MARNU-712914 format. One record per atom (N, C-alpha, C): residue in one letter; x, y, z; atom name; residue number from 1. Coordinates in steps of 0.1 Angstrom, whole numbers, plus 5000, padded with zeros to 4 digits. Example, Ala and Ser with C-alpha at 12.3 -4.5 7.8 and 13.67 -1.06 7.14 Angstrom:
resn:east:north:up:name:resi
A:5132:4943:5078:N:1
A:5123:4955:5078:CA:1
A:5132:4967:5078:C:1
S:5128:4978:5071:N:2
S:5137:4989:5071:CA:2
S:5129:5000:5079:C:2
% end
This chain:
resn:east:north:up:name:resi
M:4747:4912:4907:N:1
M:4742:4920:4919:CA:1
M:4728:4916:4922:C:1
A:4725:4912:4934:N:2
A:4712:4908:4938:CA:2
A:4703:4921:4939:C:2
S:4690:4919:4937:N:3
S:4680:4929:4937:CA:3
S:4670:4927:4949:C:3
P:4664:4938:4954:N:4
P:4654:4937:4965:CA:4
P:4642:4928:4960:C:4
D:4639:4928:4947:N:5
D:4628:4920:4943:CA:5
D:4630:4905:4945:C:5
D:4643:4900:4944:N:6
D:4646:4886:4946:CA:6
D:4650:4883:4960:C:6
H:4655:4893:4967:N:7
H:4660:4892:4981:CA:7
H:4654:4903:4990:C:7
P:4642:4899:4996:N:8
P:4635:4909:5005:CA:8
P:4644:4915:5016:C:8
L:4654:4908:5020:N:9
L:4663:4913:5031:CA:9
L:4669:4926:5027:C:9
L:4672:4928:5014:N:10
L:4678:4940:5009:CA:10
L:4670:4953:5011:C:10
S:4657:4951:5012:N:11
S:4648:4963:5013:CA:11
S:4651:4971:5025:C:11
G:4657:4965:5036:N:12
G:4660:4973:5048:CA:12
G:4674:4979:5048:C:12
Y:4681:4978:5037:N:13
Y:4695:4984:5037:CA:13
Y:4696:4993:5024:C:13
D:4704:5003:5026:N:14
D:4707:5012:5014:CA:14
D:4721:5017:5016:C:14
G:4725:5025:5006:N:15
G:4739:5031:5007:CA:15
G:4749:5020:5005:C:15
M:4761:5021:5012:N:16
M:4772:5012:5011:CA:16
M:4768:4998:5016:C:16
A:4761:4998:5027:N:17
A:4756:4985:5032:CA:17
A:4748:4977:5023:C:17
G:4738:4984:5016:N:18
G:4730:4978:5006:CA:18
G:4737:4973:4994:C:18
V:4747:4981:4989:N:19
V:4755:4976:4978:CA:19
V:4763:4964:4981:C:19
S:4769:4964:4993:N:20
S:4778:4953:4997:CA:20
S:4770:4940:4999:C:20
L:4758:4941:5005:N:21
L:4749:4930:5006:CA:21
L:4744:4925:4993:C:21
A:4741:4934:4984:N:22
A:4736:4930:4971:CA:22
A:4747:4922:4963:C:22
A:4760:4925:4966:N:23
A:4771:4918:4959:CA:23
A:4773:4904:4966:C:23
M:4772:4904:4979:N:24
M:4775:4891:4986:CA:24
M:4763:4881:4985:C:24
L:4751:4886:4985:N:25
L:4740:4876:4985:CA:25
L:4740:4868:4972:C:25
S:4745:4874:4961:N:26
S:4745:4866:4948:CA:26
S:4758:4858:4947:C:26
A:4767:4858:4956:N:27
A:4779:4850:4956:CA:27
A:4778:4837:4964:C:27
S:4785:4827:4959:N:28
S:4785:4815:4967:CA:28
S:4793:4816:4980:C:28
T:4791:4806:4989:N:29
T:4799:4806:5001:CA:29
T:4814:4805:4998:C:29
T:4817:4796:4988:N:30
T:4831:4794:4985:CA:30
T:4838:4807:4980:C:30
R:4831:4815:4972:N:31
R:4836:4827:4967:CA:31
R:4838:4837:4978:C:31
L:4828:4838:4987:N:32
L:4829:4847:4999:CA:32
L:4841:4843:5007:C:32
A:4843:4830:5010:N:33
A:4854:4826:5019:CA:33
A:4867:4830:5013:C:33
W:4869:4827:5000:N:34
W:4882:4830:4994:CA:34
W:4884:4845:4992:C:34
G:4874:4852:4990:N:35
G:4875:4867:4989:CA:35
G:4880:4872:5002:C:35
A:4875:4866:5013:N:36
A:4879:4871:5027:CA:36
A:4893:4866:5030:C:36
L:4896:4853:5028:N:37
L:4909:4847:5032:CA:37
L:4921:4853:5024:C:37
L:4919:4856:5012:N:38
L:4930:4861:5004:CA:38
L:4935:4874:5010:C:38
G:4925:4882:5014:N:39
G:4929:4895:5020:CA:39
G:4935:4894:5034:C:39
V:4931:4883:5041:N:40
V:4936:4881:5055:CA:40
V:4950:4875:5054:C:40
L:4952:4864:5046:N:41
L:4965:4857:5046:CA:41
L:4976:4865:5040:C:41
T:4973:4874:5031:N:42
T:4983:4883:5025:CA:42
T:4985:4896:5033:C:42
G:4978:4897:5044:N:43
G:4979:4910:5052:CA:43
G:4993:4913:5056:C:43
P:5001:4904:5061:N:44
P:5015:4907:5065:CA:44
P:5023:4914:5054:C:44
L:5019:4912:5041:N:45
L:5027:4918:5030:CA:45
L:5025:4934:5031:C:45
Y:5014:4938:5036:N:46
Y:5012:4953:5038:CA:46
Y:5023:4958:5048:C:46
L:5025:4951:5058:N:47
L:5035:4956:5068:CA:47
L:5049:4956:5062:C:47
V:5052:4946:5054:N:48
V:5065:4945:5047:CA:48
V:5066:4957:5038:C:48
A:5055:4960:5031:N:49
A:5055:4972:5022:CA:49
A:5057:4985:5029:C:49
C:5051:4986:5041:N:50
C:5053:4998:5049:CA:50
C:5067:5001:5053:C:50
W:5075:4991:5054:N:51
W:5089:4993:5058:CA:51
W:5097:5002:5049:C:51
H:5094:5001:5036:N:52
H:5102:5009:5026:CA:52
H:5097:5024:5027:C:52
L:5085:5026:5032:N:53
L:5081:5040:5035:CA:53
L:5089:5046:5046:C:53
H:5092:5037:5056:N:54
H:5100:5042:5067:CA:54
H:5115:5045:5062:C:54
Q:5120:5037:5054:N:55
Q:5133:5039:5048:CA:55
Q:5133:5052:5040:C:55
G:5123:5054:5032:N:56
G:5122:5066:5024:CA:56
G:5121:5079:5032:C:56
L:5114:5078:5044:N:57
L:5112:5090:5052:CA:57
L:5123:5092:5062:C:57
Q:5130:5081:5065:N:58
Q:5140:5081:5076:CA:58
Q:5150:5092:5076:C:58
P:5155:5097:5064:N:59
P:5165:5108:5064:CA:59
P:5160:5120:5071:C:59
A:5147:5122:5072:N:60
A:5141:5134:5079:CA:60
A:5142:5132:5094:C:60
H:5139:5143:5102:N:61
H:5139:5142:5116:CA:61
H:5129:5132:5121:C:61
R:5132:5125:5132:N:62
R:5124:5114:5136:CA:62
R:5109:5119:5140:C:62
L:5108:5131:5145:N:63
L:5095:5136:5148:CA:63
L:5086:5138:5136:C:63
L:5092:5140:5125:N:64
L:5085:5141:5112:CA:64
L:5083:5128:5105:C:64
S:5094:5119:5105:N:65
S:5093:5107:5097:CA:65
S:5087:5095:5104:C:65
L:5088:5094:5117:N:66
L:5082:5082:5124:CA:66
L:5067:5082:5125:C:66
P:5060:5093:5129:N:67
P:5045:5093:5130:CA:67
P:5038:5089:5117:C:67
P:5041:5094:5105:N:68
P:5034:5089:5094:CA:68
P:5036:5074:5091:C:68
F:5048:5069:5094:N:69
F:5050:5055:5092:CA:69
F:5042:5047:5102:C:69
L:5041:5051:5114:N:70
L:5033:5044:5124:CA:70
L:5018:5044:5121:C:70
L:5013:5056:5117:N:71
L:4999:5058:5114:CA:71
L:4995:5049:5102:C:71
L:5003:5050:5091:N:72
L:5000:5042:5080:CA:72
L:5001:5027:5082:C:72
A:5011:5023:5090:N:73
A:5013:5008:5093:CA:73
A:5001:5004:5102:C:73
T:4996:5012:5111:N:74
T:4984:5009:5119:CA:74
T:4972:5006:5111:C:74
G:4970:5015:5101:N:75
G:4959:5014:5092:CA:75
G:4959:5001:5084:C:75
F:4971:4998:5079:N:76
F:4973:4986:5071:CA:76
F:4972:4973:5080:C:76
A:4975:4974:5093:N:77
A:4974:4963:5102:CA:77
A:4960:4960:5105:C:77
L:4951:4970:5105:N:78
L:4937:4968:5107:CA:78
L:4929:4963:5095:C:78
A:4935:4966:5083:N:79
A:4928:4963:5071:CA:79
A:4924:4948:5069:C:79
P:4933:4938:5072:N:80
P:4929:4924:5070:CA:80
P:4917:4920:5079:C:80
F:4916:4925:5091:N:81
F:4905:4922:5100:CA:81
F:4892:4926:5093:C:81
A:4892:4939:5089:N:82
A:4880:4944:5083:CA:82
A:4876:4937:5070:C:82
H:4886:4934:5062:N:83
H:4884:4927:5050:CA:83
H:4878:4913:5052:C:83
G:4884:4905:5062:N:84
G:4880:4892:5064:CA:84
G:4866:4891:5071:C:84
S:4862:4902:5078:N:85
S:4849:4902:5084:CA:85
S:4837:4902:5075:C:85
F:4840:4906:5062:N:86
F:4829:4906:5052:CA:86
F:4823:4892:5051:C:86
F:4831:4882:5052:N:87
F:4826:4868:5051:CA:87
F:4814:4865:5061:C:87
Y:4817:4868:5073:N:88
Y:4806:4866:5083:CA:88
Y:4794:4874:5081:C:88
W:4796:4886:5077:N:89
W:4784:4895:5074:CA:89
W:4776:4889:5062:C:89
G:4783:4886:5051:N:90
G:4777:4881:5040:CA:90
G:4770:4868:5042:C:90
Q:4777:4859:5048:N:91
Q:4772:4845:5050:CA:91
Q:4760:4845:5059:C:91
A:4760:4854:5070:N:92
A:4748:4855:5078:CA:92
A:4736:4860:5071:C:92
A:4738:4870:5062:N:93
A:4728:4876:5054:CA:93
A:4722:4865:5044:C:93
K:4731:4857:5038:N:94
K:4727:4847:5029:CA:94
K:4718:4836:5036:C:94
V:4722:4832:5048:N:95
V:4714:4822:5055:CA:95
V:4700:4827:5059:C:95
I:4700:4840:5064:N:96
I:4688:4846:5068:CA:96
I:4678:4847:5056:C:96
D:4684:4852:5045:N:97
D:4676:4854:5033:CA:97
D:4671:4841:5028:C:97
A:4679:4831:5028:N:98
A:4675:4818:5022:CA:98
A:4665:4811:5031:C:98
S:4665:4813:5044:N:99
S:4656:4806:5053:CA:99
S:4642:4812:5052:C:99
G:4640:4824:5048:N:100
G:4627:4830:5047:CA:100
G:4622:4834:5060:C:100
A:4629:4832:5071:N:101
A:4624:4836:5084:CA:101
A:4625:4851:5085:C:101
R:4614:4857:5091:N:102
R:4614:4871:5093:CA:102
R:4610:4874:5108:C:102
S:4621:4880:5114:N:103
S:4619:4884:5128:CA:103
S:4628:4896:5130:C:103
A:4625:4904:5140:N:104
A:4633:4916:5142:CA:104
A:4647:4913:5145:C:104
P:4650:4903:5154:N:105
P:4664:4900:5157:CA:105
P:4672:4895:5145:C:105
L:4666:4886:5137:N:106
L:4673:4881:5125:CA:106
L:4675:4892:5115:C:106
N:4665:4900:5112:N:107
N:4666:4911:5103:CA:107
N:4677:4921:5107:C:107
A:4679:4923:5120:N:108
A:4688:4933:5125:CA:108
A:4702:4927:5126:C:108
L:4704:4913:5125:N:109
L:4717:4907:5126:CA:109
L:4727:4912:5116:C:109
P:4724:4913:5103:N:110
P:4734:4918:5093:CA:110
P:4738:4933:5096:C:110
G:4728:4941:5101:N:111
G:4732:4954:5105:CA:111
G:4741:4955:5117:C:111
D:4739:4946:5126:N:112
D:4748:4946:5138:CA:112
D:4762:4942:5134:C:112
L:4763:4932:5125:N:113
L:4776:4927:5120:CA:113
L:4783:4939:5112:C:113
A:4775:4946:5105:N:114
A:4781:4957:5097:CA:114
A:4786:4968:5106:C:114
G:4779:4970:5117:N:115
G:4784:4981:5126:CA:115
G:4797:4977:5132:C:115
V:4800:4965:5135:N:116
V:4813:4961:5140:CA:116
V:4823:4961:5129:C:116
L:4819:4958:5117:N:117
L:4828:4958:5106:CA:117
L:4833:4972:5102:C:117
F:4823:4981:5102:N:118
F:4827:4995:5097:CA:118
F:4834:5003:5108:C:118
L:4834:4998:5120:N:119
L:4842:5006:5131:CA:119
L:4857:5005:5128:C:119
P:4863:4993:5126:N:120
P:4877:4993:5123:CA:120
P:4880:5000:5110:C:120
Y:4870:4999:5100:N:121
Y:4872:5007:5088:CA:121
Y:4874:5022:5090:C:121
A:4866:5027:5099:N:122
A:4866:5041:5103:CA:122
A:4880:5044:5109:C:122
V:4885:5035:5118:N:123
V:4898:5038:5124:CA:123
V:4909:5037:5114:C:123
L:4909:5027:5106:N:124
L:4920:5026:5096:CA:124
L:4920:5038:5086:C:124
L:4908:5042:5082:N:125
L:4907:5054:5073:CA:125
L:4912:5066:5080:C:125
A:4909:5068:5092:N:126
A:4914:5079:5100:CA:126
A:4929:5079:5101:C:126
C:4935:5067:5103:N:127
C:4950:5065:5103:CA:127
C:4956:5069:5090:C:127
W:4949:5064:5079:N:128
W:4954:5067:5066:CA:128
W:4954:5082:5062:C:128
V:4943:5089:5066:N:129
V:4942:5103:5064:CA:129
V:4953:5111:5071:C:129
L:4954:5108:5084:N:130
L:4964:5115:5092:CA:130
L:4978:5111:5088:C:130
G:4980:5099:5085:N:131
G:4994:5095:5080:CA:131
G:4997:5101:5067:C:131
S:4987:5102:5058:N:132
S:4989:5108:5045:CA:132
S:4993:5122:5046:C:132
V:4986:5130:5054:N:133
V:4988:5144:5056:CA:133
V:5002:5146:5062:C:133
W:5005:5138:5072:N:134
W:5018:5139:5078:CA:134
W:5030:5136:5069:C:134
M:5028:5125:5061:N:135
M:5038:5121:5051:CA:135
M:5040:5132:5041:C:135
A:5029:5139:5036:N:136
A:5030:5149:5026:CA:136
A:5038:5161:5032:C:136
V:5035:5165:5045:N:137
V:5043:5176:5051:CA:137
V:5057:5172:5052:C:137
C:5060:5160:5056:N:138
C:5074:5155:5058:CA:138
C:5082:5156:5045:C:138
V:5075:5151:5034:N:139
V:5082:5152:5021:CA:139
V:5085:5166:5016:C:139
L:5075:5175:5019:N:140
L:5076:5189:5015:CA:140
L:5086:5197:5023:C:140
R:5086:5195:5036:N:141
R:5094:5203:5045:CA:141
R:5107:5198:5049:C:141
S:5110:5185:5046:N:142
S:5122:5179:5051:CA:142
S:5130:5172:5040:C:142
T:5142:5168:5043:N:143
T:5150:5161:5034:CA:143
T:5148:5146:5035:C:143
T:5140:5141:5026:N:144
T:5138:5126:5026:CA:144
T:5144:5120:5014:C:144
A:5142:5107:5013:N:145
A:5147:5100:5001:CA:145
A:5137:5102:4989:C:145
F:5126:5107:4992:N:146
F:5116:5109:4981:CA:146
F:5117:5123:4976:C:146
P:5115:5125:4963:N:147
P:5114:5138:4957:CA:147
P:5101:5145:4962:C:147
R:5101:5159:4960:N:148
R:5090:5166:4966:CA:148
R:5077:5164:4960:C:148
W:5077:5159:4947:N:149
W:5064:5156:4940:CA:149
W:5057:5144:4947:C:149
M:5064:5136:4955:N:150
M:5058:5125:4961:CA:150
M:5049:5129:4973:C:150
C:5048:5142:4976:N:151
C:5039:5147:4986:CA:151
C:5024:5144:4981:C:151
A:5022:5143:4968:N:152
A:5009:5140:4963:CA:152
A:5006:5125:4961:C:152
V:5016:5117:4965:N:153
V:5014:5102:4964:CA:153
V:5012:5096:4978:C:153
N:5000:5094:4982:N:154
N:4997:5088:4995:CA:154
N:4983:5082:4994:C:154
P:4979:5075:5004:N:155
P:4965:5069:5004:CA:155
P:4954:5079:5002:C:155
L:4956:5090:5008:N:156
L:4945:5101:5007:CA:156
L:4942:5105:4993:C:156
I:4953:5104:4984:N:157
I:4951:5108:4970:CA:157
I:4949:5096:4962:C:157
C:4956:5085:4964:N:158
C:4955:5073:4956:CA:158
C:4942:5065:4957:C:158
I:4936:5065:4969:N:159
I:4924:5057:4970:CA:159
I:4912:5063:4962:C:159
P:4910:5077:4963:N:160
P:4900:5082:4954:CA:160
P:4903:5080:4939:C:160
V:4916:5079:4935:N:161
V:4919:5076:4921:CA:161
V:4915:5061:4918:C:161
G:4917:5052:4928:N:162
G:4913:5038:4926:CA:162
G:4898:5037:4925:C:162
A:4891:5045:4933:N:163
A:4876:5045:4932:CA:163
A:4872:5050:4918:C:163
L:4879:5060:4913:N:164
L:4875:5065:4900:CA:164
L:4878:5055:4889:C:164
V:4889:5047:4891:N:165
V:4892:5037:4881:CA:165
V:4880:5026:4881:C:165
T:4876:5022:4892:N:166
T:4865:5012:4893:CA:166
T:4852:5017:4887:C:166
T:4850:5030:4888:N:167
T:4838:5036:4882:CA:167
T:4839:5037:4867:C:167
L:4851:5040:4862:N:168
L:4852:5042:4847:CA:168
L:4853:5029:4839:C:168
V:4857:5018:4846:N:169
V:4858:5006:4838:CA:169
V:4844:5000:4836:C:169
P:4841:4998:4823:N:170
P:4827:4993:4820:CA:170
P:4825:4978:4821:C:170
G:4813:4974:4820:N:171
G:4809:4960:4819:CA:171
G:4812:4951:4831:C:171
S:4814:4938:4828:N:172
S:4815:4929:4839:CA:172
S:4829:4931:4847:C:172
V:4839:4936:4840:N:173
V:4851:4939:4847:CA:173
V:4850:4950:4857:C:173
G:4842:4960:4853:N:174
G:4839:4971:4863:CA:174
G:4831:4966:4875:C:174
T:4822:4957:4872:N:175
T:4814:4951:4883:CA:175
T:4823:4942:4892:C:175
A:4832:4935:4886:N:176
A:4841:4926:4894:CA:176
A:4851:4933:4903:C:176
I:4855:4945:4899:N:177
I:4865:4953:4907:CA:177
I:4859:4964:4915:C:177
Q:4846:4965:4916:N:178
Q:4840:4976:4923:CA:178
Q:4842:4976:4938:C:178
G:4845:4964:4943:N:179
G:4848:4963:4957:CA:179
G:4863:4964:4960:C:179
A:4871:4967:4950:N:180
A:4886:4968:4951:CA:180
A:4891:4982:4951:C:180
Q:4882:4991:4955:N:181
Q:4887:5005:4954:CA:181
Q:4899:5008:4963:C:181
L:4898:5003:4975:N:182
L:4909:5006:4984:CA:182
L:4922:4998:4979:C:182
S:4920:4986:4975:N:183
S:4931:4978:4970:CA:183
S:4938:4984:4958:C:183
I:4930:4989:4948:N:184
I:4936:4995:4936:CA:184
I:4943:5008:4940:C:184
G:4938:5016:4949:N:185
G:4944:5028:4954:CA:185
G:4958:5025:4961:C:185
N:4957:5015:4969:N:186
N:4970:5011:4976:CA:186
N:4980:5005:4967:C:186
L:4975:4998:4957:N:187
L:4985:4992:4947:CA:187
L:4992:5004:4939:C:187
L:4984:5014:4936:N:188
L:4990:5026:4930:CA:188
L:5000:5033:4939:C:188
F:4996:5034:4951:N:189
F:5005:5041:4961:CA:189
F:5018:5034:4963:C:189
F:5017:5021:4966:N:190
F:5030:5013:4968:CA:190
F:5038:5011:4956:C:190
S:5032:5011:4944:N:191
S:5039:5009:4932:CA:191
S:5047:5022:4929:C:191
L:5041:5034:4930:N:192
L:5048:5046:4928:CA:192
L:5059:5049:4938:C:192
S:5056:5046:4951:N:193
S:5066:5048:4961:CA:193
S:5078:5039:4959:C:193
T:5075:5026:4956:N:194
T:5086:5017:4954:CA:194
T:5095:5020:4942:C:194
I:5089:5024:4931:N:195
I:5096:5027:4919:CA:195
I:5104:5040:4921:C:195
T:5098:5050:4928:N:196
T:5105:5062:4930:CA:196
T:5117:5060:4940:C:196
L:5115:5053:4950:N:197
L:5126:5051:4960:CA:197
L:5137:5042:4954:C:197
W:5133:5033:4945:N:198
W:5143:5024:4939:CA:198
W:5152:5033:4929:C:198
N:5145:5041:4921:N:199
N:5153:5050:4912:CA:199
N:5161:5060:4919:C:199
T:5156:5065:4930:N:200
T:5164:5075:4938:CA:200
T:5177:5069:4943:C:200
R:5176:5057:4948:N:201
R:5188:5050:4953:CA:201
R:5197:5046:4942:C:201
L:5192:5042:4931:N:202
L:5201:5039:4920:CA:202
L:5209:5052:4915:C:202
S:5202:5063:4914:N:203
S:5209:5075:4910:CA:203
S:5219:5080:4921:C:203
T:5216:5078:4934:N:204
T:5225:5082:4944:CA:204
T:5237:5073:4944:C:204
V:5236:5060:4942:N:205
V:5248:5052:4941:CA:205
V:5256:5055:4929:C:205
A:5250:5058:4917:N:206
A:5257:5062:4905:CA:206
A:5265:5075:4907:C:206
H:5258:5085:4914:N:207
H:5265:5098:4917:CA:207
H:5277:5096:4926:C:207
Q:5275:5087:4937:N:208
Q:5286:5085:4946:CA:208
Q:5298:5078:4939:C:208
S:5295:5069:4930:N:209
S:5306:5062:4923:CA:209
S:5314:5072:4914:C:209
I:5308:5082:4909:N:210
I:5315:5092:4901:CA:210
I:5324:5101:4910:C:210
L:5319:5105:4922:N:211
L:5326:5114:4930:CA:211
L:5338:5107:4937:C:211
V:5337:5094:4940:N:212
V:5348:5088:4948:CA:212
V:5360:5086:4938:C:212
P:5372:5091:4942:N:213
P:5384:5090:4933:CA:213
P:5389:5076:4933:C:213
S:5397:5073:4923:N:214
S:5403:5059:4922:CA:214
S:5414:5058:4932:C:214
S:5415:5047:4939:N:215
S:5425:5045:4949:CA:215
S:5437:5037:4944:C:215
A:5437:5034:4931:N:216
A:5448:5026:4926:CA:216
A:5461:5035:4925:C:216
P:5473:5030:4929:N:217
P:5485:5038:4928:CA:217
P:5489:5040:4914:C:217
A:5495:5052:4912:N:218
A:5500:5055:4898:CA:218
A:5512:5047:4895:C:218
P:5514:5042:4883:N:219
P:5526:5035:4879:CA:219
P:5538:5043:4879:C:219
A:5549:5038:4883:N:220
A:5562:5045:4883:CA:220
A:5567:5047:4869:C:220
S:5572:5059:4866:N:221
S:5577:5062:4853:CA:221
S:5590:5055:4850:C:221
A:5592:5049:4839:N:222
A:5604:5042:4836:CA:222
A:5616:5051:4834:C:222
S:5613:5064:4831:N:223
S:5624:5073:4828:CA:223
S:5625:5083:4839:C:223
S:5622:5080:4852:N:224
S:5623:5089:4863:CA:224
S:5638:5092:4865:C:224
P:5641:5104:4871:N:225
P:5655:5108:4873:CA:225
P:5662:5099:4882:C:225
S:5656:5094:4893:N:226
S:5663:5086:4902:CA:226
S:5667:5073:4896:C:226
T:5658:5067:4887:N:227
T:5661:5055:4881:CA:227
T:5672:5056:4871:C:227
A:5672:5068:4863:N:228
A:5682:5070:4853:CA:228
A:5696:5072:4860:C:228
G:5696:5080:4871:N:229
G:5709:5082:4878:CA:229
G:5715:5070:4883:C:229
S:5707:5061:4889:N:230
S:5713:5049:4895:CA:230
S:5718:5040:4884:C:230
A:5712:5040:4872:N:231
A:5717:5032:4861:CA:231
A:5730:5037:4856:C:231
E:5732:5051:4856:N:232
E:5745:5056:4852:CA:232
E:5756:5053:4862:C:232
R:5753:5053:4875:N:233
R:5763:5051:4885:CA:233
R:5768:5036:4884:C:233
E:5758:5027:4882:N:234
E:5762:5013:4882:CA:234
E:5770:5010:4869:C:234
G:5768:5017:4859:N:235
G:5776:5013:4847:CA:235
G:5771:5001:4840:C:235
P:5777:4998:4829:N:236
P:5773:4985:4821:CA:236
P:5777:4973:4829:C:236
S:5769:4963:4828:N:237
S:5772:4950:4834:CA:237
S:5782:4943:4825:C:237
V:5790:4935:4831:N:238
V:5800:4927:4824:CA:238
V:5795:4913:4823:C:238
% end
C-alpha cells in the first residue's frame, strides 16, 4: 500500500478513494490491466449465473419473481464496467504522480475519473439492494423452488459477510483480497443459491419417482381358471 509520504498525490484523497489509490499506485501497469480485464472478460458469467435465480423464483407469480431477477441482473451487468474502469483511474494517477507535475487540472483528474466510476457503482448497489429485498419477500411469501431460509441469502446479506471476511483475514492474504469484498460476497451468494436449488431439484425428482406407479403389466397366472378350463376341455394330446 502506497503512503502519502512517498506519493504526494494521495494527500488530496481520503476514505475509499484514498484507499483505492494507495493500492493502485503501488501496483504495476500490467497488474492493473489484468486486474481490470479479468473482471470485464468474465462479466458474462454473471448473467449466466443470474439465470438460475430466475429458474428458482419462477414458480412464484410473475409480478413477484420477475422484478428481483431483472434488478439483480441489471446490477451484475453494470459490474464489469465499474470494475474495468479502475484501470484508467489508477493508471492516470500513476502517471501524474510519477511525472511530479502539480497543477489544479492534473490533481483533479483522478477525482473526476473516480466520480464517473462511482456513479455506476451506486446504481448497481441500488439494484442489488432493491433486488435483494424483493427476492427475500418473494421467497417468504410465495411458492418458489427455494426454501424459506433462502430469504436471508442475497447480495444485501452476503456482501457485508464478504467484507467481514476480508477484514478478518490477517497478513498479506488479507491485503491481497481487501478489494474483493463484492466478489467474495457474490461468490457466497451464488454458491449457496446454486447448491440449494440443485439439492431441491434432486429431492423433487426422487420424490416424484416414488409417487409414480409402475406401468409394467402384471404377469398372467399359470393356474388361472380360464387356462385350467381350456386345458380340461381340450383333453390330452395324442
